[in-house]
DOLUMMI-853614 format. One record per residue (C-alpha): residue number from 1; residue in one letter; chain; x, y negated, z. Coordinates in steps of 0.25 Angstrom, whole numbers, plus 5000, padded with zeros to 4 digits. Layout:
% residues N
+-----+------+-----+------+-------+------+
: seq : type : mol : east : north :   up :
+-----+------+-----+------+-------+------+
: NUM :    a :   A :    X :     Y :    Z :
...
+-----+------+-----+------+-------+------+
END
This chain:
% residues 440
+-----+------+-----+------+-------+------+
: seq : type : mol : east : north :   up :
+-----+------+-----+------+-------+------+
:   1 :    m :   A : 5000 :  5000 : 5000 :
:   2 :    a :   A : 5005 :  4986 : 4997 :
:   3 :    a :   A : 5002 :  4981 : 5011 :
:   4 :    a :   A : 5011 :  4992 : 5017 :
:   5 :    e :   A : 5023 :  4986 : 5010 :
:   6 :    a :   A : 5021 :  4973 : 5019 :
:   7 :    a :   A : 5019 :  4982 : 5031 :
:   8 :    d :   A : 5031 :  4975 : 5039 :
:   9 :    t :   A : 5025 :  4961 : 5036 :
:  10 :    q :   A : 5011 :  4965 : 5040 :
:  11 :    l :   A : 5017 :  4971 : 5053 :
:  12 :    m :   A : 5025 :  4958 : 5056 :
:  13 :    l :   A : 5012 :  4950 : 5054 :
:  14 :    g :   A : 5004 :  4959 : 5063 :
:  15 :    v :   A : 4993 :  4962 : 5052 :
:  16 :    g :   A : 4985 :  4974 : 5050 :
:  17 :    l :   A : 4980 :  4974 : 5065 :
:  18 :    i :   A : 4967 :  4981 : 5068 :
:  19 :    g :   A : 4962 :  4977 : 5082 :
:  20 :    e :   A : 4949 :  4973 : 5089 :
:  21 :    d :   A : 4951 :  4958 : 5086 :
:  22 :    e :   A : 4966 :  4956 : 5088 :
:  23 :    g :   A : 4972 :  4945 : 5079 :
:  24 :    a :   A : 4958 :  4941 : 5074 :
:  25 :    l :   A : 4957 :  4926 : 5070 :
:  26 :    p :   A : 4949 :  4918 : 5080 :
:  27 :    r :   A : 4935 :  4915 : 5075 :
:  28 :    s :   A : 4928 :  4901 : 5075 :
:  29 :    p :   A : 4914 :  4900 : 5080 :
:  30 :    a :   A : 4904 :  4901 : 5068 :
:  31 :    p :   A : 4897 :  4888 : 5064 :
:  32 :    q :   A : 4884 :  4887 : 5072 :
:  33 :    f :   A : 4871 :  4883 : 5065 :
:  34 :    g :   A : 4858 :  4881 : 5072 :
:  35 :    l :   A : 4843 :  4879 : 5068 :
:  36 :    r :   A : 4836 :  4867 : 5073 :
:  37 :    l :   A : 4821 :  4867 : 5071 :
:  38 :    g :   A : 4819 :  4852 : 5072 :
:  39 :    p :   A : 4824 :  4839 : 5078 :
:  40 :    g :   A : 4827 :  4841 : 5093 :
:  41 :    w :   A : 4826 :  4856 : 5092 :
:  42 :    p :   A : 4837 :  4864 : 5098 :
:  43 :    l :   A : 4847 :  4871 : 5089 :
:  44 :    l :   A : 4843 :  4886 : 5087 :
:  45 :    p :   A : 4855 :  4895 : 5087 :
:  46 :    r :   A : 4859 :  4906 : 5078 :
:  47 :    s :   A : 4856 :  4920 : 5082 :
:  48 :    p :   A : 4867 :  4927 : 5089 :
:  49 :    a :   A : 4876 :  4935 : 5080 :
:  50 :    p :   A : 4885 :  4947 : 5082 :
:  51 :    p :   A : 4899 :  4944 : 5088 :
:  52 :    a :   A : 4910 :  4941 : 5077 :
:  53 :    v :   A : 4921 :  4950 : 5074 :
:  54 :    r :   A : 4934 :  4942 : 5075 :
:  55 :    s :   A : 4942 :  4947 : 5063 :
:  56 :    d :   A : 4946 :  4936 : 5053 :
:  57 :    h :   A : 4957 :  4943 : 5045 :
:  58 :    l :   A : 4963 :  4947 : 5032 :
:  59 :    s :   A : 4965 :  4961 : 5027 :
:  60 :    t :   A : 4969 :  4969 : 5015 :
:  61 :    v :   A : 4963 :  4983 : 5010 :
:  62 :    e :   A : 4970 :  4990 : 4999 :
:  63 :    k :   A : 4966 :  5002 : 4990 :
:  64 :    d :   A : 4978 :  5010 : 4985 :
:  65 :    t :   A : 4980 :  5018 : 4972 :
:  66 :    n :   A : 4976 :  5031 : 4980 :
:  67 :    g :   A : 4962 :  5024 : 4983 :
:  68 :    e :   A : 4965 :  5022 : 4998 :
:  69 :    v :   A : 4960 :  5010 : 5005 :
:  70 :    l :   A : 4968 :  5004 : 5016 :
:  71 :    w :   A : 4967 :  4992 : 5025 :
:  72 :    v :   A : 4981 :  4988 : 5024 :
:  73 :    w :   A : 4982 :  4974 : 5030 :
:  74 :    c :   A : 4976 :  4965 : 5040 :
:  75 :    y :   A : 4978 :  4951 : 5046 :
:  76 :    p :   A : 4977 :  4948 : 5057 :
:  77 :    s :   A : 4968 :  4959 : 5062 :
:  78 :    t :   A : 4955 :  4966 : 5061 :
:  79 :    t :   A : 4947 :  4976 : 5069 :
:  80 :    a :   A : 4945 :  4991 : 5064 :
:  81 :    t :   A : 4930 :  4989 : 5063 :
:  82 :    l :   A : 4931 :  4977 : 5054 :
:  83 :    r :   A : 4942 :  4984 : 5046 :
:  84 :    n :   A : 4933 :  4996 : 5043 :
:  85 :    l :   A : 4921 :  4987 : 5040 :
:  86 :    l :   A : 4930 :  4979 : 5030 :
:  87 :    l :   A : 4935 :  4991 : 5023 :
:  88 :    r :   A : 4920 :  4995 : 5021 :
:  89 :    k :   A : 4918 :  4982 : 5014 :
:  90 :    c :   A : 4930 :  4983 : 5006 :
:  91 :    c :   A : 4926 :  4989 : 4992 :
:  92 :    l :   A : 4939 :  4997 : 4992 :
:  93 :    t :   A : 4933 :  5007 : 5000 :
:  94 :    d :   A : 4920 :  5009 : 4992 :
:  95 :    e :   A : 4919 :  5022 : 4985 :
:  96 :    n :   A : 4912 :  5016 : 4973 :
:  97 :    k :   A : 4925 :  5008 : 4970 :
:  98 :    l :   A : 4918 :  4995 : 4967 :
:  99 :    l :   A : 4926 :  4983 : 4969 :
: 100 :    h :   A : 4920 :  4971 : 4976 :
: 101 :    p :   A : 4929 :  4959 : 4974 :
: 102 :    f :   A : 4924 :  4952 : 4986 :
: 103 :    v :   A : 4914 :  4955 : 4998 :
: 104 :    f :   A : 4911 :  4948 : 5011 :
: 105 :    g :   A : 4903 :  4951 : 5023 :
: 106 :    q :   A : 4901 :  4949 : 5038 :
: 107 :    y :   A : 4903 :  4958 : 5050 :
: 108 :    r :   A : 4901 :  4953 : 5064 :
: 109 :    r :   A : 4903 :  4938 : 5060 :
: 110 :    t :   A : 4916 :  4941 : 5052 :
: 111 :    w :   A : 4915 :  4939 : 5037 :
: 112 :    f :   A : 4923 :  4948 : 5028 :
: 113 :    y :   A : 4928 :  4945 : 5014 :
: 114 :    i :   A : 4934 :  4956 : 5005 :
: 115 :    t :   A : 4941 :  4954 : 4991 :
: 116 :    t :   A : 4945 :  4966 : 4984 :
: 117 :    v :   A : 4954 :  4966 : 4971 :
: 118 :    e :   A : 4959 :  4977 : 4962 :
: 119 :    v :   A : 4974 :  4977 : 4961 :
: 120 :    p :   A : 4980 :  4974 : 4947 :
: 121 :    d :   A : 4992 :  4982 : 4942 :
: 122 :    s :   A : 5000 :  4969 : 4943 :
: 123 :    s :   A : 4999 :  4968 : 4958 :
: 124 :    v :   A : 5010 :  4972 : 4967 :
: 125 :    l :   A : 5000 :  4981 : 4975 :
: 126 :    i :   A : 5004 :  4993 : 4967 :
: 127 :    k :   A : 4997 :  5004 : 4975 :
: 128 :    v :   A : 4984 :  4996 : 4978 :
: 129 :    t :   A : 4972 :  4996 : 4968 :
: 130 :    h :   A : 4963 :  4987 : 4976 :
: 131 :    f :   A : 4963 :  4978 : 4989 :
: 132 :    s :   A : 4954 :  4970 : 4997 :
: 133 :    i :   A : 4957 :  4957 : 5005 :
: 134 :    v :   A : 4948 :  4957 : 5017 :
: 135 :    l :   A : 4946 :  4944 : 5025 :
: 136 :    t :   A : 4937 :  4942 : 5037 :
: 137 :    a :   A : 4933 :  4928 : 5042 :
: 138 :    k :   A : 4923 :  4921 : 5051 :
: 139 :    d :   A : 4916 :  4913 : 5040 :
: 140 :    f :   A : 4907 :  4916 : 5028 :
: 141 :    n :   A : 4913 :  4911 : 5015 :
: 142 :    p :   A : 4914 :  4922 : 5004 :
: 143 :    e :   A : 4919 :  4912 : 4993 :
: 144 :    k :   A : 4931 :  4907 : 5002 :
: 145 :    y :   A : 4936 :  4921 : 5006 :
: 146 :    a :   A : 4934 :  4927 : 4992 :
: 147 :    a :   A : 4943 :  4916 : 4987 :
: 148 :    f :   A : 4953 :  4918 : 4998 :
: 149 :    t :   A : 4953 :  4933 : 4997 :
: 150 :    r :   A : 4955 :  4932 : 4982 :
: 151 :    i :   A : 4968 :  4924 : 4985 :
: 152 :    l :   A : 4973 :  4934 : 4995 :
: 153 :    c :   A : 4970 :  4945 : 4985 :
: 154 :    r :   A : 4979 :  4939 : 4974 :
: 155 :    m :   A : 4990 :  4937 : 4985 :
: 156 :    y :   A : 4989 :  4952 : 4988 :
: 157 :    l :   A : 4990 :  4956 : 4974 :
: 158 :    k :   A : 5002 :  4947 : 4971 :
: 159 :    h :   A : 5010 :  4950 : 4984 :
: 160 :    g :   A : 5005 :  4964 : 4989 :
: 161 :    s :   A : 5007 :  4959 : 5003 :
: 162 :    p :   A : 4997 :  4953 : 5013 :
: 163 :    v :   A : 5007 :  4943 : 5018 :
: 164 :    k :   A : 5003 :  4932 : 5008 :
: 165 :    m :   A : 4989 :  4935 : 5011 :
: 166 :    m :   A : 4990 :  4933 : 5026 :
: 167 :    e :   A : 4998 :  4920 : 5024 :
: 168 :    s :   A : 4986 :  4915 : 5015 :
: 169 :    y :   A : 4976 :  4920 : 5025 :
: 170 :    i :   A : 4983 :  4913 : 5037 :
: 171 :    a :   A : 4984 :  4900 : 5029 :
: 172 :    v :   A : 4969 :  4900 : 5026 :
: 173 :    l :   A : 4966 :  4903 : 5040 :
: 174 :    t :   A : 4975 :  4892 : 5046 :
: 175 :    k :   A : 4975 :  4882 : 5035 :
: 176 :    g :   A : 4963 :  4885 : 5026 :
: 177 :    i :   A : 4972 :  4886 : 5013 :
: 178 :    c :   A : 4981 :  4896 : 5006 :
: 179 :    q :   A : 4988 :  4896 : 4993 :
: 180 :    s :   A : 4983 :  4905 : 4982 :
: 181 :    e :   A : 4992 :  4914 : 4973 :
: 182 :    e :   A : 4988 :  4905 : 4961 :
: 183 :    n :   A : 4987 :  4890 : 4961 :
: 184 :    g :   A : 4979 :  4883 : 4972 :
: 185 :    s :   A : 4975 :  4886 : 4986 :
: 186 :    f :   A : 4964 :  4892 : 4994 :
: 187 :    l :   A : 4957 :  4882 : 5003 :
: 188 :    s :   A : 4947 :  4886 : 5014 :
: 189 :    k :   A : 4941 :  4873 : 5013 :
: 190 :    d :   A : 4937 :  4875 : 4999 :
: 191 :    f :   A : 4927 :  4886 : 5004 :
: 192 :    d :   A : 4917 :  4878 : 5012 :
: 193 :    a :   A : 4909 :  4888 : 5021 :
: 194 :    r :   A : 4896 :  4881 : 5017 :
: 195 :    k :   A : 4898 :  4885 : 5002 :
: 196 :    a :   A : 4898 :  4900 : 5006 :
: 197 :    y :   A : 4884 :  4898 : 5011 :
: 198 :    l :   A : 4880 :  4892 : 4998 :
: 199 :    a :   A : 4886 :  4902 : 4989 :
: 200 :    g :   A : 4874 :  4911 : 4987 :
: 201 :    s :   A : 4862 :  4909 : 4978 :
: 202 :    i :   A : 4848 :  4908 : 4984 :
: 203 :    k :   A : 4843 :  4906 : 4970 :
: 204 :    d :   A : 4848 :  4920 : 4967 :
: 205 :    i :   A : 4841 :  4926 : 4979 :
: 206 :    v :   A : 4828 :  4919 : 4975 :
: 207 :    s :   A : 4829 :  4924 : 4960 :
: 208 :    q :   A : 4830 :  4938 : 4965 :
: 209 :    f :   A : 4819 :  4938 : 4976 :
: 210 :    g :   A : 4810 :  4926 : 4973 :
: 211 :    m :   A : 4800 :  4924 : 4984 :
: 212 :    e :   A : 4805 :  4936 : 4991 :
: 213 :    t :   A : 4817 :  4927 : 4995 :
: 214 :    v :   A : 4808 :  4922 : 5006 :
: 215 :    i :   A : 4809 :  4935 : 5013 :
: 216 :    l :   A : 4824 :  4933 : 5014 :
: 217 :    h :   A : 4822 :  4919 : 5019 :
: 218 :    t :   A : 4812 :  4923 : 5030 :
: 219 :    a :   A : 4821 :  4935 : 5034 :
: 220 :    l :   A : 4833 :  4925 : 5036 :
: 221 :    m :   A : 4824 :  4915 : 5043 :
: 222 :    l :   A : 4820 :  4926 : 5053 :
: 223 :    k :   A : 4834 :  4931 : 5054 :
: 224 :    k :   A : 4830 :  4945 : 5049 :
: 225 :    r :   A : 4840 :  4955 : 5044 :
: 226 :    i :   A : 4841 :  4955 : 5029 :
: 227 :    v :   A : 4849 :  4967 : 5022 :
: 228 :    v :   A : 4852 :  4965 : 5007 :
: 229 :    y :   A : 4856 :  4977 : 4998 :
: 230 :    h :   A : 4863 :  4978 : 4985 :
: 231 :    p :   A : 4873 :  4988 : 4979 :
: 232 :    k :   A : 4882 :  4977 : 4975 :
: 233 :    i :   A : 4889 :  4970 : 4987 :
: 234 :    e :   A : 4891 :  4957 : 4978 :
: 235 :    a :   A : 4876 :  4956 : 4977 :
: 236 :    v :   A : 4874 :  4958 : 4991 :
: 237 :    q :   A : 4883 :  4948 : 4996 :
: 238 :    e :   A : 4879 :  4937 : 4986 :
: 239 :    f :   A : 4864 :  4939 : 4990 :
: 240 :    t :   A : 4866 :  4940 : 5005 :
: 241 :    r :   A : 4876 :  4928 : 5007 :
: 242 :    t :   A : 4865 :  4919 : 5001 :
: 243 :    l :   A : 4853 :  4923 : 5010 :
: 244 :    p :   A : 4858 :  4915 : 5022 :
: 245 :    a :   A : 4855 :  4902 : 5014 :
: 246 :    l :   A : 4840 :  4905 : 5014 :
: 247 :    v :   A : 4841 :  4901 : 5029 :
: 248 :    w :   A : 4851 :  4889 : 5026 :
: 249 :    h :   A : 4847 :  4882 : 5038 :
: 250 :    r :   A : 4855 :  4892 : 5047 :
: 251 :    q :   A : 4867 :  4893 : 5038 :
: 252 :    d :   A : 4870 :  4906 : 5044 :
: 253 :    w :   A : 4878 :  4916 : 5036 :
: 254 :    t :   A : 4882 :  4924 : 5048 :
: 255 :    i :   A : 4869 :  4932 : 5045 :
: 256 :    l :   A : 4876 :  4937 : 5032 :
: 257 :    h :   A : 4882 :  4951 : 5031 :
: 258 :    s :   A : 4884 :  4953 : 5016 :
: 259 :    y :   A : 4891 :  4966 : 5016 :
: 260 :    v :   A : 4886 :  4977 : 5026 :
: 261 :    h :   A : 4888 :  4992 : 5026 :
: 262 :    l :   A : 4879 :  5002 : 5034 :
: 263 :    s :   A : 4890 :  5005 : 5044 :
: 264 :    a :   A : 4887 :  5005 : 5059 :
: 265 :    e :   A : 4896 :  4993 : 5063 :
: 266 :    e :   A : 4891 :  4984 : 5052 :
: 267 :    l :   A : 4877 :  4987 : 5055 :
: 268 :    e :   A : 4879 :  4985 : 5070 :
: 269 :    a :   A : 4885 :  4972 : 5067 :
: 270 :    l :   A : 4873 :  4968 : 5058 :
: 271 :    r :   A : 4863 :  4972 : 5069 :
: 272 :    m :   A : 4869 :  4962 : 5078 :
: 273 :    c :   A : 4864 :  4951 : 5069 :
: 274 :    p :   A : 4850 :  4945 : 5072 :
: 275 :    g :   A : 4848 :  4944 : 5057 :
: 276 :    y :   A : 4857 :  4946 : 5045 :
: 277 :    i :   A : 4859 :  4947 : 5030 :
: 278 :    a :   A : 4866 :  4960 : 5027 :
: 279 :    g :   A : 4871 :  4965 : 5013 :
: 280 :    f :   A : 4872 :  4980 : 5010 :
: 281 :    v :   A : 4876 :  4988 : 4997 :
: 282 :    d :   A : 4871 :  5001 : 5003 :
: 283 :    l :   A : 4857 :  5004 : 4999 :
: 284 :    e :   A : 4856 :  5013 : 5012 :
: 285 :    v :   A : 4853 :  4999 : 5019 :
: 286 :    s :   A : 4839 :  4999 : 5013 :
: 287 :    n :   A : 4836 :  5011 : 5022 :
: 288 :    r :   A : 4841 :  5003 : 5035 :
: 289 :    s :   A : 4829 :  4996 : 5039 :
: 290 :    d :   A : 4835 :  4994 : 5052 :
: 291 :    l :   A : 4845 :  4984 : 5046 :
: 292 :    y :   A : 4835 :  4974 : 5039 :
: 293 :    d :   A : 4823 :  4966 : 5040 :
: 294 :    v :   A : 4824 :  4962 : 5025 :
: 295 :    f :   A : 4830 :  4971 : 5015 :
: 296 :    v :   A : 4835 :  4965 : 5002 :
: 297 :    n :   A : 4837 :  4975 : 4990 :
: 298 :    l :   A : 4845 :  4966 : 4981 :
: 299 :    a :   A : 4847 :  4976 : 4970 :
: 300 :    d :   A : 4832 :  4978 : 4969 :
: 301 :    r :   A : 4828 :  4964 : 4973 :
: 302 :    e :   A : 4819 :  4969 : 4984 :
: 303 :    i :   A : 4817 :  4963 : 4998 :
: 304 :    t :   A : 4811 :  4972 : 5009 :
: 305 :    i :   A : 4806 :  4968 : 5023 :
: 306 :    a :   A : 4808 :  4978 : 5033 :
: 307 :    p :   A : 4795 :  4983 : 5040 :
: 308 :    l :   A : 4800 :  4978 : 5054 :
: 309 :    a :   A : 4802 :  4964 : 5048 :
: 310 :    k :   A : 4789 :  4962 : 5041 :
: 311 :    e :   A : 4782 :  4956 : 5052 :
: 312 :    a :   A : 4792 :  4945 : 5054 :
: 313 :    m :   A : 4794 :  4943 : 5039 :
: 314 :    t :   A : 4779 :  4941 : 5036 :
: 315 :    m :   A : 4778 :  4931 : 5025 :
: 316 :    g :   A : 4767 :  4920 : 5024 :
: 317 :    k :   A : 4765 :  4906 : 5017 :
: 318 :    l :   A : 4777 :  4900 : 5023 :
: 319 :    h :   A : 4786 :  4911 : 5017 :
: 320 :    k :   A : 4779 :  4909 : 5004 :
: 321 :    e :   A : 4782 :  4894 : 5004 :
: 322 :    i :   A : 4797 :  4897 : 5007 :
: 323 :    g :   A : 4798 :  4907 : 4996 :
: 324 :    q :   A : 4792 :  4898 : 4986 :
: 325 :    l :   A : 4802 :  4887 : 4990 :
: 326 :    i :   A : 4814 :  4896 : 4989 :
: 327 :    v :   A : 4809 :  4901 : 4975 :
: 328 :    q :   A : 4806 :  4887 : 4970 :
: 329 :    s :   A : 4819 :  4882 : 4974 :
: 330 :    a :   A : 4826 :  4893 : 4968 :
: 331 :    e :   A : 4819 :  4892 : 4955 :
: 332 :    d :   A : 4822 :  4877 : 4954 :
: 333 :    p :   A : 4832 :  4875 : 4943 :
: 334 :    e :   A : 4837 :  4862 : 4949 :
: 335 :    k :   A : 4842 :  4870 : 4961 :
: 336 :    s :   A : 4854 :  4879 : 4958 :
: 337 :    d :   A : 4863 :  4886 : 4968 :
: 338 :    g :   A : 4874 :  4877 : 4963 :
: 339 :    q :   A : 4867 :  4864 : 4966 :
: 340 :    v :   A : 4871 :  4857 : 4979 :
: 341 :    i :   A : 4860 :  4849 : 4985 :
: 342 :    q :   A : 4865 :  4836 : 4989 :
: 343 :    r :   A : 4861 :  4836 : 5003 :
: 344 :    w :   A : 4870 :  4837 : 5015 :
: 345 :    w :   A : 4869 :  4839 : 5030 :
: 346 :    p :   A : 4878 :  4829 : 5037 :
: 347 :    i :   A : 4886 :  4835 : 5049 :
: 348 :    g :   A : 4889 :  4824 : 5059 :
: 349 :    s :   A : 4895 :  4825 : 5073 :
: 350 :    g :   A : 4883 :  4831 : 5078 :
: 351 :    q :   A : 4872 :  4840 : 5071 :
: 352 :    e :   A : 4863 :  4838 : 5059 :
: 353 :    e :   A : 4851 :  4844 : 5055 :
: 354 :    w :   A : 4845 :  4848 : 5041 :
: 355 :    g :   A : 4834 :  4858 : 5038 :
: 356 :    g :   A : 4834 :  4863 : 5052 :
: 357 :    l :   A : 4849 :  4866 : 5052 :
: 358 :    v :   A : 4857 :  4860 : 5063 :
: 359 :    l :   A : 4872 :  4859 : 5060 :
: 360 :    r :   A : 4882 :  4855 : 5070 :
: 361 :    a :   A : 4895 :  4850 : 5065 :
: 362 :    e :   A : 4903 :  4855 : 5076 :
: 363 :    t :   A : 4899 :  4870 : 5073 :
: 364 :    l :   A : 4903 :  4868 : 5058 :
: 365 :    p :   A : 4918 :  4870 : 5058 :
: 366 :    f :   A : 4919 :  4869 : 5043 :
: 367 :    l :   A : 4912 :  4856 : 5043 :
: 368 :    p :   A : 4918 :  4843 : 5048 :
: 369 :    c :   A : 4910 :  4832 : 5055 :
: 370 :    g :   A : 4905 :  4822 : 5045 :
: 371 :    s :   A : 4904 :  4832 : 5033 :
: 372 :    s :   A : 4892 :  4837 : 5027 :
: 373 :    l :   A : 4886 :  4851 : 5025 :
: 374 :    p :   A : 4878 :  4853 : 5012 :
: 375 :    i :   A : 4865 :  4860 : 5012 :
: 376 :    h :   A : 4863 :  4873 : 5003 :
: 377 :    p :   A : 4865 :  4869 : 4989 :
: 378 :    s :   A : 4857 :  4881 : 4984 :
: 379 :    i :   A : 4843 :  4880 : 4978 :
: 380 :    n :   A : 4836 :  4883 : 4991 :
: 381 :    a :   A : 4843 :  4878 : 5003 :
: 382 :    q :   A : 4837 :  4864 : 5005 :
: 383 :    d :   A : 4823 :  4869 : 5002 :
: 384 :    i :   A : 4824 :  4881 : 5011 :
: 385 :    s :   A : 4831 :  4873 : 5022 :
: 386 :    l :   A : 4819 :  4863 : 5022 :
: 387 :    k :   A : 4809 :  4874 : 5022 :
: 388 :    t :   A : 4816 :  4881 : 5034 :
: 389 :    r :   A : 4816 :  4869 : 5042 :
: 390 :    e :   A : 4801 :  4868 : 5039 :
: 391 :    i :   A : 4799 :  4882 : 5044 :
: 392 :    f :   A : 4806 :  4879 : 5057 :
: 393 :    t :   A : 4798 :  4866 : 5059 :
: 394 :    h :   A : 4786 :  4876 : 5060 :
: 395 :    l :   A : 4792 :  4882 : 5073 :
: 396 :    e :   A : 4795 :  4868 : 5079 :
: 397 :    p :   A : 4781 :  4866 : 5085 :
: 398 :    f :   A : 4781 :  4880 : 5091 :
: 399 :    s :   A : 4795 :  4879 : 5098 :
: 400 :    e :   A : 4798 :  4875 : 5112 :
: 401 :    v :   A : 4811 :  4874 : 5121 :
: 402 :    s :   A : 4813 :  4887 : 5129 :
: 403 :    g :   A : 4812 :  4887 : 5144 :
: 404 :    d :   A : 4827 :  4886 : 5146 :
: 405 :    g :   A : 4827 :  4874 : 5136 :
: 406 :    e :   A : 4838 :  4881 : 5128 :
: 407 :    k :   A : 4831 :  4885 : 5115 :
: 408 :    l :   A : 4818 :  4883 : 5107 :
: 409 :    v :   A : 4808 :  4894 : 5107 :
: 410 :    l :   A : 4795 :  4897 : 5100 :
: 411 :    n :   A : 4781 :  4895 : 5106 :
: 412 :    f :   A : 4774 :  4906 : 5100 :
: 413 :    e :   A : 4760 :  4902 : 5105 :
: 414 :    a :   A : 4762 :  4888 : 5099 :
: 415 :    l :   A : 4766 :  4895 : 5086 :
: 416 :    k :   A : 4753 :  4904 : 5086 :
: 417 :    q :   A : 4744 :  4892 : 5089 :
: 418 :    r :   A : 4749 :  4885 : 5076 :
: 419 :    r :   A : 4742 :  4896 : 5068 :
: 420 :    f :   A : 4752 :  4897 : 5057 :
: 421 :    p :   A : 4749 :  4908 : 5046 :
: 422 :    p :   A : 4753 :  4922 : 5053 :
: 423 :    a :   A : 4765 :  4923 : 5044 :
: 424 :    t :   A : 4771 :  4909 : 5047 :
: 425 :    e :   A : 4769 :  4911 : 5062 :
: 426 :    n :   A : 4776 :  4925 : 5061 :
: 427 :    f :   A : 4787 :  4919 : 5053 :
: 428 :    l :   A : 4789 :  4907 : 5063 :
: 429 :    y :   A : 4789 :  4917 : 5075 :
: 430 :    h :   A : 4800 :  4925 : 5069 :
: 431 :    l :   A : 4808 :  4913 : 5065 :
: 432 :    a :   A : 4807 :  4909 : 5079 :
: 433 :    a :   A : 4812 :  4922 : 5083 :
: 434 :    a :   A : 4823 :  4922 : 5073 :
: 435 :    e :   A : 4828 :  4908 : 5079 :
: 436 :    q :   A : 4827 :  4914 : 5093 :
: 437 :    m :   A : 4815 :  4905 : 5097 :
: 438 :    l :   A : 4806 :  4915 : 5104 :
: 439 :    k :   A : 4804 :  4915 : 5119 :
: 440 :    i :   A : 4811 :  4927 : 5126 :
+-----+------+-----+------+-------+------+
END
């Protein structure tokens, strides 16, 4: 193996360590977003999430001419559990021998990004047919890490040693910049985290499912469990990464698990999440009704609501209005996915509010005070955000401060006295439950 030739260097650098978390890079707190129902209302927190895995690292996996796949190098360290999970995600271990140039996903709040290349005859990696660069990080930014890992791949192809890769990796971590093998540099600041949220196409989702898109919107509003199946991982990832934009007011991509296997530890981690979007390429997941409230068969363009979720997901006039809004907006030729809506949320020294979303400048480490945050430039964000705010205003007259004065709770009797249509009342009740507003 090529990496074995640099064994002395690796040992000197202390790489290749497999431990519980030893040597893992420190993690910064995730940005905190909350939802305010109206002026003067307290901030509603996000739902609790499973503990994060502290494993920011860089690794190399090789497949040699004998067909053997080995994890050959790691810096600074990772856990045995995470290593085994990443080997599953790496297409070099697939029996069908399909090459997936880039995949990404999440496991216990750690994002993984894997780029795989075939080794050309001209490379110094004589005994290697393919290799994967595996990188884990605390942030969701597929475009950033796809570009960075491609640069690292070119370095490995040229030098056949992980030393240059490690130098570039440390440079990006510490300075946000590294030189590429060609002309120019890789700059972290060129990959704004907000753009990663905006990369998907809501318009494509609506073109596939039409009015049924409102089922996905409702499930996300109620923080239900959505499972998406397609035999091609690229289709799964493109579709699932877009779904959180349907509830743009939350700006919460931690609910996204775009590449999941039916393994015990991955399913255990998934069950710890109060609501999620999980992508699978194994059709067997369709028989696992314990994993989902809504099942999306992307290959057949079918959406199924699980029996136990049908009561909470009952549709009415309100949902019809939302569905029509989404479809009409998607079909508007003047609203394209590439169009940027010229409207901004100013972020001052305190907090600002738009569409029910409260943004605190001190919790946005990537956004300096005095700068601006653009709203979703895709076709639906402004319309859906405004409609979402309208939905939450329905709850305002029926909410009261709890006895301890710490949070807002739903007065269910007041809601019943309003005599909403049954489906609307049912939806508002379950929405309050999703926002942890029910009295205990």
